[in-house]
N, C-alpha and C positions, 0 to 999 in steps of 0.2 A: 594595750598593749596586745602586741603578734605573738602568738605561739611560735614554735621552733617546729621547722620540717622536721628535722632530727636531732633530737633533745641527747642521744652519743655521740655527737660532737663534741658537746662540751666537755663531758669528761677526759677525751685524747686532749682538745688544747689545755685545757687546766692543766693534764699531768706534763701537756709538752712546755710550757710556760712555768712551772717548778723545777723542772728535768734543767730549760735554761737560766733558769733565777740561781739554780746550785754551777752550773759551768762559771756563767758571772762572778760568783762570789768566789770560785775558785780559784781563777784567774786573777781578780782583786788580792787574794791570801797572796798567790804565788809573787807580783807583781809586785807587791807589799817588799816583800821578803831581797830581793836586788835591786830595789828600788835606788840604794844609798848607795852601791858599785855601779851601777849605770850613772847616775849624777855624778861622780868621781869623777868616770871614766871620762864623760862626757864635758866636761870640766878640765879637764887635764888637757884633752885634746883641742877645745880652744885657746891656750895657751902654748901650743906648738905655734911655731915660724916657719915657712912654707918653704923648699929650697929656693926658691925665685922671692925670698925677702919677705914676703906678703902675710900676715894672718890670716 
């Protein structure tokens, strides 16, 4: 097994990964809160007829 050239890079990488994971979890929570509304909007839009008669 090879030793790392600069072990301090591990710390910043781990901290960065935890921060990114937190952002991902927040994004998931926020999207989950509006998921039902967005799905209902998409469903309604899919039922509308276009002016030229096409769906």
